[in-house]
ROSE-4610 file (N, C-alpha, C; in Angstrom, 1 decimal, always signed):
// ROSE-4610
residu = [M/M/M/S/S/S/L/L/L/C/C/C/A/A/A/D/D/D/R/R/R/F/F/F/R/R/R/R/R/R/R/R/R/E/E/E/A/A/A/Q/Q/Q/A/A/A/L/L/L/L/L/L/M/M/M/S/S/S/Q/Q/Q/F/F/F/D/D/D/A/A/A/N/N/N/D/D/D/P/P/P/D/D/D/V/V/V/E/E/E/S/S/S/V/V/V/Q/Q/Q/C/C/C/A/A/A/V/V/V/C/C/C/E/E/E/Q/Q/Q/W/W/W/I/I/I/R/R/R/G/G/G/G/G/G/K/K/K/W/W/W/F/F/F/A/A/A/R/R/R/M/M/M/A/A/A/C/C/C/G/G/G/P/P/P/R/R/R/T/T/T/V/V/V/A/A/A/L/L/L/C/C/C/C/C/C/P/P/P/L/L/L/C/C/C/A/A/A/E/E/E/T/T/T/F/F/F/E/E/E/R/R/R/N/N/N/P/P/P/H/H/H/P/P/P/Y/Y/Y/L/L/L/R/R/R/R/R/R/I/I/I/E/E/E/T/T/T/L/L/L/S/S/S/G/G/G/P/P/P/L/L/L/P/P/P/P/P/P/Q/Q/Q]
num = [1/1/1/2/2/2/3/3/3/4/4/4/5/5/5/6/6/6/7/7/7/8/8/8/9/9/9/10/10/10/11/11/11/12/12/12/13/13/13/14/14/14/15/15/15/16/16/16/17/17/17/18/18/18/19/19/19/20/20/20/21/21/21/22/22/22/23/23/23/24/24/24/25/25/25/26/26/26/27/27/27/28/28/28/29/29/29/30/30/30/31/31/31/32/32/32/33/33/33/34/34/34/35/35/35/36/36/36/37/37/37/38/38/38/39/39/39/40/40/40/41/41/41/42/42/42/43/43/43/44/44/44/45/45/45/46/46/46/47/47/47/48/48/48/49/49/49/50/50/50/51/51/51/52/52/52/53/53/53/54/54/54/55/55/55/56/56/56/57/57/57/58/58/58/59/59/59/60/60/60/61/61/61/62/62/62/63/63/63/64/64/64/65/65/65/66/66/66/67/67/67/68/68/68/69/69/69/70/70/70/71/71/71/72/72/72/73/73/73/74/74/74/75/75/75/76/76/76/77/77/77/78/78/78/79/79/79/80/80/80/81/81/81/82/82/82/83/83/83/84/84/84/85/85/85/86/86/86/87/87/87/88/88/88]
x = [-25.2/-23.8/-23.2/-22.4/-21.7/-20.4/-19.5/-18.4/-17.6/-17.9/-16.9/-16.5/-18.3/-18.4/-18.0/-18.3/-17.5/-16.0/-15.3/-13.8/-13.9/-13.9/-13.5/-14.1/-15.2/-15.5/-14.4/-14.2/-12.7/-11.6/-11.2/-10.3/-9.9/-11.1/-11.3/-11.1/-11.6/-11.3/-10.5/-9.3/-7.5/-7.3/-7.3/-6.6/-6.5/-8.0/-8.3/-7.9/-7.6/-6.9/-5.0/-4.7/-3.6/-3.3/-4.1/-3.8/-3.4/-4.7/-4.6/-3.0/-2.5/-0.6/+0.1/+0.3/+1.4/+1.4/+2.8/+3.4/+4.3/+4.1/+5.7/+5.5/+4.5/+4.4/+4.5/+5.5/+5.8/+4.1/+3.7/+2.4/+1.1/+1.2/+0.0/-1.0/-2.1/-3.1/-3.1/-3.3/-3.7/-3.2/-2.7/-1.9/-1.9/-2.0/-2.4/-1.1/-0.3/+0.6/+0.8/+1.7/+1.9/+2.0/+2.0/+2.0/+0.3/-0.1/-1.2/-2.2/-2.2/-3.0/-4.1/-3.2/-3.6/-3.4/-4.2/-4.7/-3.3/-3.1/-1.7/-2.3/-2.0/-2.6/-1.8/-1.9/-0.5/+0.3/+0.6/+2.6/+2.9/+1.8/+2.8/+3.6/+3.5/+4.3/+5.8/+6.2/+7.2/+8.4/+8.1/+9.0/+8.8/+8.9/+8.5/+9.5/+9.8/+10.8/+9.7/+11.1/+11.3/+11.6/+10.4/+10.5/+10.5/+11.4/+11.7/+10.5/+9.4/+8.8/+7.8/+7.7/+6.6/+7.5/+6.7/+7.4/+6.3/+5.8/+4.9/+5.8/+4.5/+4.4/+4.6/+5.2/+5.1/+4.7/+3.9/+3.2/+3.9/+5.1/+5.9/+6.8/+7.5/+8.6/+8.7/+7.7/+7.4/+7.0/+6.3/+5.7/+7.3/+7.8/+9.0/+9.8/+10.6/+11.0/+10.2/+9.4/+8.6/+8.2/+8.4/+8.4/+9.9/+10.7/+12.5/+12.8/+12.2/+12.7/+12.3/+10.8/+10.4/+9.6/+9.8/+8.8/+7.6/+8.0/+7.4/+5.9/+5.7/+4.1/+3.0/+3.7/+3.0/+3.3/+3.7/+3.9/+3.0/+2.9/+2.0/+0.7/+0.4/-0.8/-1.7/-0.5/-1.0/-0.7/-0.1/+0.2/-1.4/-1.9/-3.5/-4.2/-4.7/-5.7/-5.0/-4.2/-3.9/-3.8/-3.1/-2.9/-1.5/-0.6/+0.4/+0.9/+1.9/+2.2/+2.2/+1.7/+2.0/+3.6/+4.1/+5.4/+5.7/+7.0/+7.2/+8.1]
y = [-10.2/-9.2/-10.2/-9.3/-10.2/-10.7/-11.6/-12.1/-11.1/-10.1/-8.9/-8.3/-7.9/-6.3/-7.0/-7.6/-8.3/-8.9/-8.7/-9.2/-7.5/-6.3/-5.2/-4.7/-4.8/-4.5/-4.8/-6.0/-6.6/-5.7/-5.8/-4.6/-3.5/-2.9/-1.2/-1.2/-2.2/-2.5/-2.8/-3.7/-4.0/-2.9/-1.9/-1.1/-0.2/+0.3/+1.1/+0.6/-0.5/-1.5/-1.4/-1.1/-1.4/+0.6/+1.4/+3.2/+3.2/+2.6/+3.0/+2.8/+2.1/+1.7/+1.9/+2.8/+3.3/+4.6/+4.6/+6.0/+6.1/+5.2/+5.6/+7.9/+7.8/+9.4/+10.1/+11.0/+11.9/+13.2/+13.2/+14.0/+13.3/+12.1/+11.7/+12.1/+12.4/+12.7/+12.3/+11.3/+10.0/+8.6/+7.8/+7.1/+5.9/+4.8/+3.9/+3.8/+3.6/+3.2/+1.9/+1.0/-0.5/-1.1/-0.5/-1.5/-1.4/+0.1/+0.3/+0.3/+0.8/+1.2/+2.6/+3.4/+4.3/+5.3/+6.1/+6.8/+8.3/+8.5/+9.3/+10.4/+11.2/+12.8/+13.5/+14.4/+15.9/+15.3/+13.8/+13.4/+13.8/+13.6/+14.1/+12.7/+12.1/+10.3/+10.3/+9.8/+9.2/+9.0/+8.5/+7.5/+6.8/+6.8/+5.8/+5.1/+3.9/+2.5/+1.7/+2.2/+0.9/-0.2/-1.8/-2.5/-3.5/-4.1/-3.8/-3.1/-3.5/-2.5/-1.8/-2.0/-1.5/+0.0/+1.1/+2.0/+2.4/+1.8/+2.3/+3.0/+3.8/+5.5/+4.6/+5.4/+4.9/+6.1/+5.9/+6.6/+7.6/+6.7/+6.7/+6.0/+6.5/+6.1/+4.4/+4.1/+2.7/+2.1/+2.3/+1.5/+1.5/+2.6/+2.5/+1.2/+1.0/+0.4/-1.0/-1.6/-2.4/-3.4/-2.4/-2.7/-3.1/-2.6/-2.5/-4.1/-4.3/-5.7/-6.4/-6.1/-7.7/-7.1/-7.0/-6.1/-7.2/-8.7/-9.3/-9.6/-9.9/-9.8/-8.5/-7.5/-6.6/-6.4/-6.4/-6.6/-7.9/-8.6/-9.6/-9.6/-8.8/-8.3/-7.6/-6.6/-5.2/-6.7/-7.1/-7.9/-9.3/-9.4/-9.9/-9.1/-7.6/-7.2/-7.0/-6.5/-5.5/-6.4/-7.9/-8.3/-8.1/-8.9/-8.8/-7.7/-7.2/-6.5/-6.5/-5.8/-6.3/-6.1/-7.0/-7.4/-5.9/-5.6/-4.1/-4.2]
z = [-14.5/-14.3/-14.8/-16.3/-17.1/-16.5/-17.4/-16.5/-16.7/-17.6/-18.4/-17.2/-16.8/-16.1/-14.1/-14.3/-12.7/-12.6/-13.5/-13.8/-13.4/-14.2/-14.2/-12.9/-12.6/-11.0/-10.3/-9.9/-9.2/-9.7/-11.0/-10.8/-10.5/-10.9/-9.8/-8.1/-8.0/-6.4/-6.3/-6.7/-6.9/-7.1/-7.6/-8.0/-6.7/-6.5/-4.9/-3.5/-3.5/-2.0/-2.6/-3.7/-3.6/-3.8/-4.4/-4.0/-2.6/-1.9/-0.7/+0.5/+0.1/+0.4/-0.4/-1.3/-2.9/-2.6/-2.0/-1.4/-2.6/-3.6/-4.7/-5.2/-5.4/-5.2/-4.1/-3.7/-2.6/-2.7/-3.2/-3.5/-3.4/-3.1/-3.4/-1.7/-2.0/-1.3/-0.2/+0.5/+1.0/+1.1/+2.1/+1.8/+3.5/+3.5/+4.5/+5.3/+6.4/+7.1/+6.7/+6.4/+5.9/+7.3/+8.5/+9.7/+10.4/+10.3/+11.6/+10.5/+9.7/+8.7/+8.6/+9.7/+10.0/+8.9/+8.4/+7.4/+7.4/+6.6/+6.8/+5.2/+5.8/+5.0/+4.3/+2.8/+2.7/+3.0/+2.9/+2.7/+4.5/+5.4/+6.7/+7.1/+6.4/+7.0/+7.7/+8.6/+9.6/+8.2/+7.6/+6.7/+5.6/+4.5/+3.4/+2.8/+3.0/+2.4/+1.1/+0.3/-0.9/-0.4/-0.9/-0.4/-1.8/-3.3/-4.5/-4.8/-5.8/-6.3/-5.8/-5.1/-3.7/-2.7/-2.8/-1.9/-0.4/+0.4/+1.6/+2.8/+3.2/+4.1/+5.4/+6.5/+7.8/+8.8/+9.3/+10.0/+11.3/+11.9/+13.0/+13.4/+14.4/+14.5/+15.1/+15.5/+16.3/+15.1/+14.3/+13.3/+11.8/+11.3/+11.0/+11.3/+13.4/+13.7/+13.3/+13.9/+13.5/+12.0/+11.4/+9.6/+9.1/+9.8/+9.2/+10.2/+11.3/+11.7/+10.7/+10.5/+9.3/+9.0/+7.4/+6.7/+5.7/+5.9/+5.2/+5.4/+6.7/+7.4/+6.3/+6.5/+5.9/+5.0/+4.3/+2.3/+1.6/+2.9/+2.0/+2.7/+3.7/+3.4/+2.3/+2.2/+0.8/+0.0/-0.6/-1.6/-1.9/-0.8/-0.5/-0.6/+0.0/-0.4/-2.0/-2.2/-3.5/-4.7/-4.5/-5.6/-6.4/-6.7/-7.0/-8.3/-8.2/-8.8/-10.4/-11.4/-13.1/-13.1/-14.5/-14.3/-15.0/-14.9/-15.3/-17.2]
């Protein structure tokens, strides 16, 4: 496999991982809860929270409370999985 093809595949995988947690679009088909990683389908999240350039979905009151108390470990995990957001 060429170096370019390898980079392209890594970028595709990174975009897919980010899309799993990206709740910016209220009409998103499915997204994972930022805390427990449960899949939320059809916009049936308990809450969405904006944290800087990211908007995350939360599936229940417990996850929302947990995230509000300390969002940093969850945002760090999402960033580790998906990489930093590109500058705007």
